[in-house]
N, C-alpha and C positions, 0 to 999 in steps of 0.2 A: 436259377429257376428249375423246377422239376420237369424237364422236357423230354427225357429219354424213355420214361415209362408210359407208353401210350395206351396201355390197357388197364388203367387204374383211375379211380377218382382221387384227385390230389388237392390237398389243402395247404396254403401257405399264409402265414401271418405277416402283415406289413405294418401294422400299428396296433398296439395292445393297451395303450394308456387311456385313462378316462379323464374327462373334464378339460384339461389343457395339456399341450405338449410340455414335456419336461426334459429338454436336451442338456442335462447336467451329467457330469462324470459318474456320480454315484448311481445313476439310473440306467446307464447304457448297456449293462448286461442284459436287462429285459427290454430296454428300448424306451424312448421318450415320445414316439409318435402316437397320435390318437387313432381311433378305430378304423381298420381296413383289413379285409381278408380277401384272398383270391382262391377260387375253386376252379380246377381244370377237370373236364370230363374226359372220358375215354376217347371222345371225338376231338379233344383239345379245344373245346369251346371255353372262352374266358368268362367266368361269372365273378363279379366283384360285390362284396358285401360291405356297405358303408364307405364313406368318402372323407374320413378324417385325414390328418396330415400324412399318414402312411401311404395314401394313394399317389403322392407325388413320385416317390421312388418306384412304386409299381408301374406308373406310367412310363418312366424312363426305361425300365426293364422291358416293357412290352414293345416300345418303339425300337429298341436295339434288337430284340428277338425277331420281330416281323420285318424290320429293315426295308421299309418302303412298300410292303404288301398291304393291301386293304385290310382294315380292321373291322370286326364286328363284335361289340362288347355289350354285356348286360350288367347294369349296376342296380342292386337292390338296397334300398335305404330302410333302416329300422325306424327312423324318425328324423326330425329336422333340427335337433339341438346342435349347437355350434360345433362340438367336438366330433360330430358324425358327418359334417358336410364341409368343413372349413378347408379341406385339401382340394376340393373339386376344381376351383379356379386355377390350380397349378398342375392339373392332370394333363400331361403333354398330348395325348391322343385327341383331346378336345380341339386342338388347333391344326388338325390335319383334315382337309376336305374329303379324303377317302375313308374317314372313320364313320361308322354307324354305331351310335350308342342308344340303347334303350334303357331309360330310367324307370324303375319300378318302385312304387310305394303304396301304402294303403290309402284307399279313397277317403277314409274317415279322417285322415290327417290333413286333408286339404289339397289344393292344386299343387302338383310338383313344380310346374313352371313358376307359379307365383312365389313359392317358398324359396326356390333356388335363384330366381331372378333378383331377389332382394339383396343378395350378398355380392352381386356382380353389376353394380350400378355406381355412377359417380355419387359422392366422392370416395366411395369405399374401394373401388377397383377400376383400373383403366380400360378393361375390356367389358363391354356390355354383354350380358348373357345371350341376348338375341343375335349378337354379332359374331359368335364363335363359328369357325369354319365347318366343324363336324356336323353331320346330320343327326339330330337328336330327336328321339321319339319318347313320348311319355305314356306309361301304362299305370293307371290307378286301379288297383285290384280291389275286389269286394270280399275276399276271403276264399274264393274258389282256387284250387290248385292251378299252378302255371307250369307249362312245359318250356324249358329253356336249355338248349344244348344237350339234350338227352337226360336232363334232370327233371324230376317232378318236385316242384318247390311249393310247399304249403306254408302259409303264414298263420300266426296265432297272436292274439293280443296279450300285452304285458302290463303290469302295474307300474306306471311311470307317469310323472307329471306331464300333462298335455298329450299323453298316449305314446305308445311305441309298439312295434311288432317284431316278433322273432320269426325265424325261418327253420323249417325242416327240409333238407335237400336229400332226395333219395334217388339212387340209381341201382343197377344190378351189382355194382361194385362196392356199395357201402352207403351209409347214412350219416350225414353231418347235421347237427342241430346247433343253431346260433341263437343264444338267448342272452343278449347283453341289454343293460339298462332296464332292469326289473327289480321290484322290491317284493319280498314275501309279506304275507299278512292278509291278503284277500283270498278267501278259501276257494272261490270259483276260479280265479286266475292261477292260484297255486296248483290246482288240479289240472288246469289246461296245460301248463308247462310240463308237468309230469307225463301227461298223455302224449304230447308231441315229442317228448324226449325218449319215449319208450323204446328200448332196444337199440338206441343209436350207437354207432361205432365210435363217434366222437361227439361229446357235448361241450360246447364253448359257453361258459356261464359267467355272468356278472359276479365278481367277487371283490368289489372295490374296498369293502371294509373288513376289519376284524369284527367278531361278535361284540366286543367291548366298544369299539368305535360306532358300530351300528346303533347301539342304544342311544347315542346322542345325535343320530342323523336320521331318525325315522321321518318318513315323508319326503326324503330326498330322491327316492326312486331307484335305490341301489341295494344290492344284497351283500352277503358276507360269506366267508369260506365255509363255515359250518352248514349253512343252508345249501350251498353248492354241493357238498358231500351228501346231504340228505336227499337232494333231488337225484343225484347220480345213483345212489343206492336204490331209491324208490323206483326209478325208471329203468334200472338194470342196464345202464350203459356200459360200454367197454372201456372208455377212456374219458376222463374229465380234464378240461383245460380251463384254468382260472384266467379271467379276462377283465378288462376295464380297470386296470390297477390304479389305485389312488395316487394323485400327484405327490403326496407326502411320503409314499412308500418307496424307499430306495431298494437296490438289489438285495441287500441283506434282509430287509423287512419282508420282501416277497419270498425269499428263500425260506424264512421262518414260517410264513403262511403256507407255503407249499408243503413243508414238512408236517405241519399241524394237520393239514387236510388229509395227508396220506395215512394218518392214524385212523381216519374214518372211512376213507376210500383210497385204497392202495394205488390204483393206477391213475394218479393225478400228476399233472405237470402245470406249472405256471406258464402262461402264454409269454413267449419271447419273440421279438422281431426276428424274422428269418427262419423261425421254426416251421418245419413242414412235415407232412405225413401223407402217405398214400394208402388207399383202401382198395383191396382186390376182392 
């Protein structure tokens, strides 16, 4: 973990896969865990984005790092589809009574407690959500910016079945925009994502499909690498990270997608588990 650079905004990817985990040999270069990102502020506050299966390894790393010290964590969810919450029951800090966790999600997506409680009840899980030892607080935001650990976090709606929200995270050290699980084609929301991505140091963008694959998957709520490059160029971002890789795309396929995207936006990288960057 990036713990030595205390004067920077730091980003680390713990899960980059879309839809379902894919722990097979051909995928392990990029990783098989579903969506989870970690942000560290200059004050070393831990901000977590989404709780796919990648959050399990993040939880283990946090417990080892803090080694018995009290924890205060903020988790921001884009939406409640399975691949973005399925790792939460296995997040180690949930089971420590000296952990304080604030869960954030858009009010329009429904009650956080009701949505998450449903996956931690019998017969689906042995620990009831209301019985976890950590102190859990719920914040359902209405679109107004939120301050968390020195970050100004703004949310924006995205075109996705049943709704989803992206995040723009700003500090004096840099700007990171997280826009996973969105589909192009609605002019107003296409404009919104460009406005919120404007000038970002790092844009993490849904690139599940190739343009050819997307033609047969309209309405699924995901984008493709060419649209990612268009958004990055239109919004004048510094770096584009391709994200939410399709379960059918192995490492070689993702490398080809990365290379194709670089023809349109040079500073592109495919999201890989363990990849990290710092902004100063």
